[in-house]
Every structure is written in C-alpha cells, then in structure tokens.
BAFI-3210 file (N, C-alpha, C; in Angstrom, 3 decimals, decimal comma, padded with zeros to 6 digits):
// residues 159
n [1|2|3|4|5|6|7|8|9|10|11|12|13|14|15|16|17|18|19|20|21|22|23|24|25|26|27|28|29|30|31|32|33|34|35|36|37|38|39|40|41|42|43|44|45|46|47|48|49|50|51|52|53|54|55|56|57|58|59|60|61|62|63|64|65|66|67|68|69|70|71|72|73|74|75|76|77|78|79|80|81|82|83|84|85|86|87|88|89|90|91|92|93|94|95|96|97|98|99|100|101|102|103|104|105|106|107|108|109|110|111|112|113|114|115|116|117|118|119|120|121|122|123|124|125|126|127|128|129|130|131|132|133|134|135|136|137|138|139|140|141|142|143|144|145|146|147|148|149|150|151|152|153|154|155|156|157|158|159]
n.u [001,507|001,113|002,832|004,426|004,355|006,658|006,536|007,476|007,860|006,159|006,777|009,385|009,054|007,215|006,068|005,143|003,716|002,396|-000,341|-001,772|-003,591|-005,264|-006,616|-009,093|-008,961|-010,773|-013,265|-013,649|-013,575|-015,800|-017,885|-017,775|-018,250|-020,901|-022,313|-022,327|-023,473|-022,901|-019,875|-017,915|-014,788|-014,325|-012,734|-012,337|-014,345|-013,861|-014,777|-014,939|-016,134|-015,971|-013,320|-013,313|-015,097|-013,716|-011,338|-012,377|-013,324|-010,933|-009,440|-011,033|-010,800|-008,090|-007,990|-009,763|-009,666|-010,703|-012,190|-013,391|-012,201|-010,323|-006,825|-006,658|-005,661|-004,600|-001,306|-000,052|-000,879|-002,201|-003,357|-004,801|-004,934|-006,695|-004,975|-005,489|-006,134|-005,051|-005,098|-003,448|-005,459|-006,933|-005,446|-006,026|-008,778|-010,248|-012,616|-012,861|-014,262|-015,181|-017,676|-018,212|-019,344|-017,821|-016,208|-018,109|-018,183|-017,645|-016,238|-013,798|-011,640|-011,026|-009,642|-006,770|-006,364|-007,255|-005,350|-003,124|-004,006|-004,134|-001,405|-000,663|-001,681|000,225|000,085|000,755|-000,038|-000,812|-000,353|-000,245|000,743|-001,002|-002,122|-004,877|-006,334|-007,261|-005,551|-003,091|-003,709|-004,185|-001,619|000,000|-001,285|-000,734|002,059|002,387|001,074|002,756|004,870|003,866|002,182|-000,981|-003,708|-006,040|-008,483|-010,068|-012,783|-015,413|-015,814|-017,045|-015,584]
n.v [012,077|013,462|012,644|014,226|013,235|012,165|013,599|012,228|009,408|007,286|004,929|004,364|005,764|004,558|002,095|-001,107|-000,285|001,980|004,064|005,065|007,696|008,391|010,930|011,718|014,552|015,888|014,850|015,935|018,664|019,112|018,182|020,021|022,385|022,059|021,661|023,896|027,288|030,028|031,802|034,648|036,415|039,353|041,732|041,566|040,064|037,450|034,106|031,788|029,714|026,895|026,509|027,055|025,045|022,741|022,964|022,700|020,051|018,648|019,283|018,075|015,407|015,038|015,319|013,396|011,159|008,669|006,732|005,976|004,079|002,595|002,457|002,713|005,034|007,544|007,910|009,112|011,420|012,338|014,444|013,905|015,236|015,890|016,756|019,294|018,816|016,784|013,222|009,999|008,294|009,616|009,223|006,625|006,677|009,134|010,500|010,425|011,537|013,720|014,853|015,800|018,327|021,576|022,725|024,678|028,205|029,892|028,174|027,564|029,530|028,725|026,349|026,484|027,849|025,965|023,939|025,320|025,746|023,111|022,412|024,257|023,098|021,265|019,004|016,903|017,983|016,382|015,958|015,039|015,655|014,262|012,138|010,903|011,586|009,183|007,274|007,926|007,597|004,826|003,903|004,935|003,664|000,970|000,981|001,668|-000,458|-002,526|-002,023|-002,790|-001,116|000,106|001,186|003,669|004,761|007,715|008,629|009,651|008,702|006,422|004,681]
n.w [-000,790|-003,937|-006,820|-009,587|-013,066|-015,574|-018,787|-020,917|-020,519|-018,413|-017,279|-015,972|-013,604|-011,961|-009,564|-008,108|-005,936|-006,596|-007,710|-010,486|-011,893|-014,762|-016,508|-018,789|-020,426|-022,152|-021,454|-018,863|-019,524|-021,293|-019,694|-017,590|-019,006|-019,986|-017,650|-016,056|-015,576|-017,891|-017,339|-016,949|-017,194|-015,447|-016,228|-019,067|-020,211|-020,980|-021,527|-018,858|-017,552|-018,064|-017,405|-014,657|-013,702|-014,564|-013,073|-010,472|-010,594|-011,110|-008,810|-006,828|-007,626|-007,183|-004,421|-003,388|-005,028|-007,473|-006,218|-002,936|-001,483|001,078|001,026|-001,673|-002,620|-004,889|-006,325|-008,427|-011,004|-014,208|-016,781|-019,811|-022,984|-026,073|-028,976|-031,183|-034,636|-037,417|-037,162|-037,056|-037,803|-039,717|-041,991|-042,671|-042,907|-044,362|-043,750|-041,045|-038,148|-039,564|-039,687|-037,225|-035,085|-034,619|-031,549|-029,156|-029,671|-027,437|-025,842|-026,978|-026,422|-023,890|-023,781|-023,825|-021,422|-019,609|-019,877|-018,892|-016,278|-015,369|-015,293|-013,363|-011,106|-010,688|-012,150|-014,868|-018,146|-020,817|-024,262|-027,724|-030,987|-033,724|-032,407|-030,508|-027,286|-026,208|-027,353|-026,186|-023,485|-023,391|-024,030|-021,905|-019,784|-020,291|-020,094|-017,395|-016,141|-016,905|-015,252|-012,907|-011,536|-010,304|-012,285|-013,009|-015,165|-015,898|-017,485|-019,632|-022,053|-024,427|-025,869]
ca.u [001,837|000,995|004,060|004,228|004,876|007,389|005,673|008,070|007,532|005,837|007,168|010,452|008,690|006,186|006,362|003,911|003,000|001,808|-001,671|-001,804|-004,893|-005,197|-007,882|-009,397|-009,222|-011,971|-014,428|-013,810|-013,856|-017,171|-018,797|-017,773|-018,864|-022,349|-022,940|-022,325|-023,936|-021,783|-019,138|-016,912|-013,818|-014,843|-012,028|-012,411|-015,474|-013,420|-015,498|-014,085|-016,958|-015,418|-012,062|-013,681|-015,634|-012,634|-010,451|-013,077|-013,352|-009,572|-009,089|-011,758|-010,194|-006,795|-008,195|-010,529|-009,454|-011,925|-012,955|-013,104|-011,764|-009,087|-005,717|-006,743|-005,334|-003,702|000,036|000,326|-001,973|-001,916|-004,531|-004,447|-005,777|-006,618|-004,302|-006,292|-005,466|-005,178|-004,482|-003,094|-006,693|-007,351|-004,723|-006,742|-010,176|-010,285|-013,855|-012,859|-014,761|-015,388|-019,003|-018,332|-019,407|-016,719|-016,588|-018,791|-017,304|-017,214|-015,390|-012,476|-010,561|-010,792|-008,792|-005,414|-006,404|-007,416|-004,038|-002,299|-004,500|-003,725|000,012|-000,575|-001,958|001,357|-000,308|001,108|-001,056|-000,125|-000,993|000,763|000,244|-001,216|-002,737|-005,974|-006,125|-007,495|-004,335|-002,075|-004,158|-003,933|-000,169|000,470|-001,851|000,014|003,399|002,278|000,729|003,964|005,718|003,182|001,340|-002,419|-004,090|-007,464|-008,770|-011,263|-013,260|-016,807|-015,794|-017,560|-014,636]
ca.v [013,192|013,141|012,927|014,477|012,228|012,642|013,594|011,371|008,028|007,143|003,612|004,311|006,459|003,844|000,800|-001,850|000,395|003,213|004,060|006,124|008,144|009,030|011,639|012,190|015,984|016,305|014,487|016,951|019,967|019,199|018,043|021,314|023,392|021,862|021,575|025,176|028,451|030,819|032,625|035,406|037,191|040,718|042,782|041,520|039,260|036,145|032,985|030,967|028,751|025,546|026,509|026,954|023,714|021,781|023,064|022,107|018,596|018,138|019,409|017,042|014,120|014,965|015,192|012,206|010,039|008,219|005,912|006,320|002,853|002,666|001,799|002,914|006,429|007,761|008,443|009,862|011,905|013,036|014,759|013,682|016,059|015,759|017,855|019,542|018,530|015,484|012,092|008,910|007,664|010,312|008,622|005,403|006,991|010,598|011,047|010,227|012,698|014,844|015,445|016,242|019,800|022,204|023,082|025,970|029,374|030,403|027,184|027,540|030,242|028,140|025,161|026,811|028,184|024,707|023,281|026,085|025,473|021,742|022,484|025,022|022,134|020,349|017,791|016,979|018,142|015,673|015,862|014,792|015,827|013,038|011,110|011,321|011,314|007,753|006,546|008,192|006,971|003,386|003,694|005,156|002,623|-000,272|001,156|001,627|-001,827|-003,340|-001,759|-003,322|-000,097|000,089|002,280|003,981|005,713|008,496|009,104|009,396|008,209|005,068|003,806]
ca.w [-001,652|-005,345|-007,547|-011,016|-013,981|-016,731|-019,964|-021,931|-020,218|-017,004|-016,810|-014,971|-012,376|-011,219|-008,956|-007,785|-004,857|-007,117|-008,314|-011,490|-012,384|-016,065|-016,717|-020,144|-020,277|-022,890|-020,654|-017,819|-020,143|-021,801|-018,558|-016,895|-019,882|-020,081|-016,331|-015,355|-016,346|-018,414|-016,394|-017,678|-016,434|-015,446|-016,963|-020,528|-020,672|-021,455|-020,904|-017,983|-016,825|-018,190|-016,648|-013,245|-013,454|-014,747|-011,905|-009,326|-010,757|-010,951|-007,390|-006,093|-007,969|-006,511|-002,981|-003,024|-005,932|-008,143|-005,278|-001,540|-000,825|001,848|000,366|-003,119|-002,864|-006,028|-006,082|-009,617|-011,848|-015,458|-017,588|-021,210|-023,844|-027,523|-029,665|-032,376|-035,899|-038,056|-036,473|-037,956|-038,273|-040,933|-043,116|-043,034|-043,184|-044,446|-043,183|-039,602|-037,395|-040,481|-039,481|-035,834|-035,038|-033,881|-030,177|-029,053|-029,808|-026,133|-025,188|-027,625|-025,735|-022,572|-023,876|-023,386|-019,992|-018,867|-019,861|-017,957|-014,928|-015,030|-014,911|-012,110|-010,037|-010,602|-012,851|-016,279|-019,179|-021,894|-025,570|-028,756|-032,350|-034,479|-031,566|-029,644|-025,867|-025,980|-027,727|-025,174|-022,242|-023,509|-023,989|-020,539|-018,913|-020,515|-019,524|-015,930|-015,773|-017,085|-014,096|-011,740|-010,903|-010,551|-013,166|-013,128|-016,242|-015,626|-018,777|-019,961|-023,415|-024,508|-026,576]
c.u [001,800|002,267|003,748|004,839|005,726|006,444|006,239|007,666|007,256|006,388|008,283|010,053|007,756|006,674|005,040|003,130|002,261|000,432|-001,757|-003,236|-004,664|-006,573|-007,988|-009,827|-010,484|-013,246|-014,694|-014,192|-015,317|-018,201|-018,901|-018,499|-020,387|-023,050|-023,109|-022,887|-022,720|-021,184|-018,070|-015,994|-014,217|-014,060|-012,252|-013,551|-015,095|-014,226|-014,539|-014,882|-016,420|-014,106|-012,361|-014,186|-014,574|-011,719|-011,094|-013,078|-011,960|-009,146|-009,752|-011,150|-008,851|-006,947|-008,818|-010,215|-010,761|-012,793|-012,584|-012,648|-010,422|-007,993|-005,704|-006,389|-004,378|-002,341|000,485|-000,928|-001,400|-003,251|-004,086|-005,463|-005,637|-005,887|-005,084|-005,461|-005,698|-004,494|-004,147|-004,339|-007,195|-006,634|-005,424|-008,162|-010,345|-011,534|-013,933|-013,187|-015,009|-016,711|-019,234|-018,383|-018,228|-017,155|-017,282|-017,790|-016,787|-016,365|-013,962|-011,396|-010,224|-009,848|-007,379|-005,348|-006,512|-006,097|-003,103|-002,713|-004,086|-002,278|000,186|-000,892|-000,779|001,082|000,103|-000,129|-000,431|-000,990|000,115|000,111|000,117|-001,888|-003,871|-005,626|-006,297|-006,247|-003,260|-002,435|-003,869|-002,435|000,370|-000,050|-001,073|001,420|003,357|001,978|001,944|004,937|005,072|002,282|-000,133|-002,754|-005,602|-007,604|-010,086|-011,690|-014,730|-016,935|-016,259|-016,622|-013,388]
c.v [012,738|013,568|013,219|013,359|012,897|012,606|012,702|009,907|007,913|005,855|003,639|004,919|005,655|002,506|000,097|-001,221|001,648|002,984|005,294|006,423|008,875|009,627|012,068|013,645|016,445|015,992|015,545|018,299|020,071|019,015|019,370|022,374|023,274|021,863|022,930|026,296|029,238|031,715|033,359|036,147|038,663|041,704|042,771|040,660|037,892|035,047|032,121|029,920|027,340|025,433|026,307|025,558|022,633|021,778|022,455|020,585|017,992|018,182|018,305|015,662|013,961|014,762|013,856|010,972|009,609|007,315|006,342|005,091|003,059|001,884|001,979|004,351|006,554|008,283|009,327|010,233|012,421|013,305|014,696|014,420|015,632|016,975|018,076|019,283|017,108|014,408|011,013|008,218|008,323|009,768|007,363|005,687|008,508|011,240|010,921|011,544|013,929|015,551|015,886|017,768|020,380|022,528|024,446|027,132|029,887|029,404|027,234|028,307|029,655|026,938|025,429|027,142|026,929|023,951|023,990|025,803|024,082|021,742|023,244|024,136|021,180|019,028|017,926|017,104|017,594|015,648|015,628|014,883|014,476|011,924|011,711|010,973|009,824|006,924|006,703|007,543|005,471|003,080|003,848|004,076|001,316|-000,179|001,024|000,210|-002,754|-003,154|-002,255|-002,335|-000,361|001,321|002,429|005,042|006,393|009,134|008,806|008,860|006,758|004,122|003,633]
c.w [-003,105|-006,062|-009,002|-011,840|-015,033|-017,916|-021,063|-021,720|-018,731|-016,428|-015,774|-013,626|-011,481|-010,684|-008,659|-006,639|-005,327|-007,730|-009,205|-011,910|-013,696|-016,364|-018,171|-020,028|-020,975|-022,121|-019,591|-018,418|-020,548|-020,690|-017,816|-017,721|-019,868|-018,730|-015,655|-016,215|-016,840|-017,327|-017,199|-016,715|-016,565|-016,306|-018,472|-021,075|-021,207|-020,761|-020,085|-017,207|-016,882|-017,416|-015,170|-012,904|-013,561|-013,522|-010,663|-009,404|-010,562|-009,483|-006,578|-006,366|-007,260|-005,007|-002,594|-003,850|-006,555|-007,268|-003,870|-000,759|-000,133|001,124|-001,137|-003,502|-004,041|-005,584|-007,237|-010,408|-013,158|-016,134|-019,040|-022,079|-025,297|-028,054|-030,952|-033,626|-036,348|-037,199|-037,497|-038,511|-039,562|-042,169|-043,606|-043,500|-043,187|-043,842|-041,668|-038,894|-038,259|-040,235|-038,038|-035,811|-034,265|-032,451|-030,152|-029,051|-028,462|-025,340|-025,724|-026,870|-024,358|-022,615|-023,363|-021,907|-019,133|-018,798|-018,885|-016,512|-014,467|-014,554|-013,595|-010,901|-009,835|-011,282|-014,315|-017,160|-020,460|-023,155|-026,593|-030,124|-033,038|-033,702|-030,750|-028,199|-025,570|-026,276|-026,654|-023,845|-022,275|-023,405|-022,578|-019,591|-019,068|-019,943|-018,000|-015,452|-015,893|-015,923|-012,799|-011,026|-011,201|-011,385|-013,143|-014,209|-015,907|-016,933|-018,925|-021,366|-023,439|-025,250|-025,751]
res [m|i|q|p|m|s|t|q|s|i|a|p|a|l|t|e|n|d|h|l|i|l|i|d|g|s|t|f|i|f|r|a|y|h|a|l|p|p|l|t|r|k|p|d|g|l|p|v|g|a|v|s|g|f|c|n|m|l|w|k|m|m|q|e|g|p|t|k|e|e|g|d|e|p|t|h|f|a|v|i|f|d|k|s|g|k|t|f|r|n|d|f|y|p|e|y|k|a|h|r|p|p|p|p|e|d|l|r|p|q|f|g|l|i|r|q|a|t|r|a|f|g|v|p|a|i|e|q|q|g|y|e|a|d|d|l|i|a|t|y|a|r|q|a|e|a|q|g|a|r|v|t|i|v|s|g|d|k|d]
***
C-alpha cells in the first residue's frame, strides 16, 4: 500500500525498508501535453488533454513503479511541481530563464487541474514559492537517503 508523505518533511516518515518515488511534475505535464492530441471538456471546451495524459502516466507509475524489478516496489510517492514566479536564482542572475517561452495558452488552465488530480490520487502535490521542482526533489531525496530509504527520481530534466 502506498503511503502519503507529509508535505513538510518526509524524513520522519521513512525507514530503510521504504522506497520513495519523486516525480518531476513538469516532465509528466509536458510529455503528456505533446504526446496526445488536443482533448477538451464537452460542457465548456476547457482543454484537458494534458490532464488526461498526466493522470494516465501517474496511475501507471503508481501501479508498476519506475522498474519492474522484484523487491523494488515503491512505498511512497510525491509529485513535485515548479511554482510559477521568481526563484532565488533570479537574485543571482536576473536573466535566469528570461528567454524561455511561456507555456502554450491551452496548457495554462490545466496546471491547476493537474495538481488537483494528483491530490485526488492521494499523492502529495508539492511546490514552494522561490524554489524550482529540482531544488525540492534534491532536498527530499537527501532527507530520505539520510533515513536509509531508497529514492528514485523520475524526470526527463537533464540537470
């Protein structure tokens, strides 16, 4: 049975018998958005293709884990999201990600729905103002490792 994590600190909740899966939410969102044809909600035309794809990917990860190795089943999951806005890196380098294009217009209304869907699965949707998902993933991974837990990071990010 997959146990939810505290959004404050995962360290007290984990032991050496646990396997924590940390999912980079942006990776799943953009993969789902670009992999599937546009899908809209019938009553109001709201785009939901990325939501659908994200949910399918999260469900599969929860059922199968990132590997199919015996004894490597996950015990804890969390999806880590980028919180929009300025990060501490902008204080050091004002041009940080200044030239990155904004997300597609039809993807923007899906971000909140994806966070809600993540919580509906019983999985923490973690984000923090001033930090990127990568920063939070590294912090949680180190905390879990310090408790002796195994950690798997699921991300397509190259950094």
